[in-house]
TORDRENSE-184734 format. One record per residue: x, y, z of N, C-alpha, C in turn. Coordinates in pm, whole numbers, always signed. Layout:
% residues N
neast/nnorth/nup/caeast/canorth/caup/ceast/cnorth/cup
X/Y/Z/X/Y/Z/X/Y/Z $
...
% end
This chain:
% residues 73
neast/nnorth/nup/caeast/canorth/caup/ceast/cnorth/cup
+107/-173/+33/+36/+3/-8/+106/+107/-13 $
+31/+222/-118/+186/+369/-142/+90/+459/+53 $
+215/+504/+76/+167/+569/+229/+73/+677/+251 $
+60/+732/+121/-43/+814/+108/-168/+815/+121 $
-177/+611/+78/-332/+564/+79/-365/+560/+251 $
-240/+600/+358/-297/+623/+466/-368/+722/+545 $
-297/+816/+426/-430/+975/+471/-519/+970/+418 $
-545/+908/+373/-724/+900/+308/-847/+937/+436 $
-929/+980/+385/-1015/+1040/+534/-1126/+887/+525 $
-1134/+848/+374/-1238/+762/+359/-1218/+665/+263 $
-1206/+550/+276/-1212/+424/+164/-1179/+281/+225 $
-1266/+213/+90/-1187/+108/+114/-1142/+22/+46 $
-1036/-54/+126/-920/-141/+82/-944/-295/+53 $
-885/-331/-2/-863/-489/-67/-752/-573/-95 $
-746/-611/+43/-586/-706/+1/-589/-793/+74 $
-442/-837/+113/-421/-961/+236/-409/-875/+374 $
-470/-890/+440/-471/-839/+578/-376/-870/+660 $
-292/-970/+639/-214/-973/+787/-87/-926/+698 $
-46/-945/+552/+0/-776/+492/+18/-684/+497 $
-137/-617/+450/-225/-440/+440/-198/-388/+558 $
-234/-457/+653/-245/-363/+731/-110/-340/+834 $
+13/-390/+862/+101/-396/+886/+162/-245/+832 $
+80/-218/+702/+176/-27/+654/+31/+73/+729 $
-54/+79/+843/-103/+118/+896/-20/+180/+1057 $
-132/+303/+1067/-13/+359/+1184/-141/+330/+1249 $
-7/+329/+1363/-122/+287/+1494/-192/+352/+1549 $
-333/+313/+1620/-453/+430/+1682/-522/+510/+1537 $
-502/+400/+1414/-510/+522/+1319/-650/+522/+1220 $
-730/+434/+1219/-860/+362/+1229/-943/+346/+1239 $
-1086/+461/+1193/-1227/+431/+1296/-1318/+323/+1251 $
-1333/+274/+1177/-1366/+184/+1088/-1339/+58/+1087 $
-1349/-96/+1122/-1287/-202/+997/-1411/-359/+1013 $
-1423/-341/+862/-1570/-440/+846/-1445/-532/+781 $
-1459/-670/+805/-1430/-782/+763/-1448/-834/+767 $
-1476/-988/+661/-1507/-1108/+649/-1423/-1226/+639 $
-1333/-1298/+748/-1267/-1427/+700/-1316/-1508/+685 $
-1209/-1583/+633/-1249/-1734/+532/-1316/-1817/+676 $
-1352/-1853/+702/-1429/-2023/+812/-1342/-2126/+732 $
-1414/-2153/+626/-1374/-2259/+475/-1227/-2318/+566 $
-1225/-2422/+685/-1069/-2461/+704/-1041/-2625/+633 $
-941/-2633/+629/-934/-2749/+509/-940/-2685/+355 $
-880/-2583/+354/-972/-2538/+178/-776/-2503/+201 $
-695/-2353/+269/-637/-2307/+215/-556/-2399/+342 $
-424/-2266/+405/-263/-2275/+473/-364/-2329/+593 $
-447/-2281/+585/-505/-2376/+769/-575/-2443/+801 $
-523/-2604/+711/-593/-2717/+682/-676/-2770/+837 $
-592/-2722/+965/-656/-2751/+1080/-671/-2680/+1158 $
-725/-2689/+1261/-803/-2544/+1347/-702/-2462/+1423 $
-578/-2545/+1448/-508/-2511/+1531/-430/-2368/+1418 $
-421/-2433/+1268/-334/-2311/+1208/-373/-2182/+1189 $
-486/-2236/+1187/-637/-2126/+1174/-620/-2046/+1253 $
-628/-2039/+1401/-576/-1991/+1487/-481/-1909/+1488 $
-370/-1964/+1442/-253/-1897/+1403/-238/-1835/+1347 $
-279/-1850/+1205/-316/-1763/+1092/-428/-1610/+1141 $
-536/-1597/+1186/-600/-1532/+1246/-526/-1452/+1362 $
-451/-1522/+1413/-442/-1416/+1579/-301/-1253/+1472 $
-222/-1384/+1366/-174/-1311/+1256/-273/-1103/+1217 $
-400/-1121/+1166/-432/-1042/+1105/-506/-931/+1253 $
-561/-1055/+1356/-598/-892/+1473/-488/-925/+1596 $
-344/-933/+1585/-258/-838/+1587/-212/-705/+1560 $
-255/-721/+1441/-260/-594/+1346/-437/-518/+1409 $
-586/-556/+1408/-587/-494/+1428/-586/-416/+1495 $
-588/-470/+1605/-633/-449/+1738/-517/-321/+1764 $
-363/-336/+1675/-308/-217/+1726/-337/-90/+1585 $
-409/-68/+1519/-442/-9/+1434/-582/+74/+1461 $
-708/-18/+1515/-781/+53/+1539/-809/+193/+1685 $
-864/+286/+1653/-830/+402/+1755/-900/+357/+1881 $
-929/+411/+2021/-968/+394/+2156/-1127/+413/+2093 $
-1148/+453/+1957/-1314/+469/+1939/-1346/+408/+1839 $
-1265/+350/+1791/-1300/+281/+1708/-1376/+155/+1679 $
-1446/+86/+1606/-1524/-27/+1610/-1435/-143/+1475 $
-1473/-199/+1492/-1486/-338/+1387/-1554/-449/+1379 $
-1616/-424/+1252/-1757/-560/+1232/-1751/-624/+1209 $
% end
């Protein structure tokens, strides 16, 4: 993601969450709408524990970038 995109007031961004969210500054996002995949066994999370490890990666980033008054849906 280009650094200038972090300065937009509104935007819809589509990308791999694990990589994409790392470019956002701490506490900089007011609203995150996310629809994670739940089809365990189809991708790299072939077992539940692998899915949890993968989900923790993007959840950690969401927690980091979400502002104190932000909302995740």
